[in-house]
C-alpha positions as CSV (number, residue, x, y, z in Angstrom):
1,M,-50.6,26.5,-36.4
2,H,-49.5,25.0,-39.6
3,V,-52.3,23.4,-41.7
4,I,-51.3,21.1,-44.5
5,S,-53.2,18.9,-46.9
6,L,-52.3,15.2,-47.2
7,S,-51.1,15.7,-50.8
8,K,-48.7,18.5,-49.7
9,F,-47.6,16.5,-46.7
10,R,-46.5,13.7,-48.9
11,T,-44.1,16.0,-50.8
12,N,-42.9,17.8,-47.6
13,Q,-42.9,15.1,-44.9
14,T,-39.6,15.9,-43.4
15,Q,-40.1,19.7,-43.2
16,T,-43.6,19.2,-41.7
17,L,-42.4,16.7,-39.1
18,I,-39.5,19.0,-38.1
19,R,-42.1,21.7,-37.5
20,A,-44.0,19.4,-35.2
21,L,-40.7,18.4,-33.4
22,Q,-40.0,22.1,-32.8
23,G,-43.3,22.4,-31.0
24,E,-45.4,23.9,-33.7
25,S,-49.0,22.7,-34.0
26,V,-49.4,20.8,-37.2
27,L,-52.9,20.0,-38.6
28,L,-53.0,17.5,-41.4
29,T,-56.2,17.6,-43.5
30,S,-57.7,14.9,-45.8
31,R,-61.0,13.7,-47.1
32,L,-61.2,11.6,-43.9
33,G,-60.9,14.5,-41.6
34,A,-58.3,16.5,-39.8
35,F,-55.4,15.1,-37.7
36,K,-53.0,16.7,-35.3
37,L,-49.4,15.7,-35.7
38,T,-47.5,15.6,-32.4
39,P,-44.2,13.9,-31.5
40,V,-44.3,10.9,-29.2
41,T,-42.9,11.7,-25.8
42,A,-40.4,9.5,-23.9
43,E,-43.2,8.6,-21.4
44,E,-45.4,7.4,-24.2
45,K,-42.6,5.3,-25.6
46,I,-42.1,3.6,-22.2
47,V,-45.8,3.0,-21.7
48,S,-46.0,1.5,-25.2
49,R,-43.0,-0.8,-24.5
50,I,-44.6,-1.9,-21.2
51,S,-47.9,-2.6,-23.0
52,E,-46.1,-4.7,-25.6
53,G,-44.3,-6.6,-22.8
54,M,-47.6,-7.4,-21.1
55,E,-49.0,-8.7,-24.4
56,E,-45.9,-10.9,-24.8
57,V,-46.4,-12.3,-21.2
58,K,-50.0,-13.2,-22.2
59,L,-48.7,-15.1,-25.2
60,I,-46.2,-16.9,-23.1
61,E,-48.8,-17.8,-20.6
62,A,-51.0,-19.2,-23.4
63,G,-48.1,-21.3,-24.6
64,K,-47.8,-19.4,-27.9
65,L,-44.3,-18.1,-27.2
66,P,-41.4,-19.8,-25.4
67,A,-40.9,-18.7,-21.7
68,K,-38.3,-16.0,-20.9
69,K,-36.5,-15.1,-17.7
70,A,-37.4,-11.8,-16.1
71,K,-33.8,-10.6,-16.7
72,D,-34.3,-11.1,-20.5
73,F,-37.5,-9.0,-20.4
74,L,-35.7,-6.2,-18.5
75,N,-32.8,-6.3,-21.0
76,E,-35.3,-5.7,-23.8
77,L,-36.4,-2.4,-22.2
């Protein structure tokens, strides 16, 4: 496990993120607490995009956004 302070992370962001991408556990420490850095998986990206789409549908239904065709929604994925 790689433990790094917030101040050191600021100066070594790329190297630290590469370690996380390579599967190493990275723990970021600060005055607010400790945080584990992990890469976002493809599945998490898809779930996030679906969630954003659902929020957009709600805004369309509320009349806050113009309506779209289903094909347009699918093309955005």
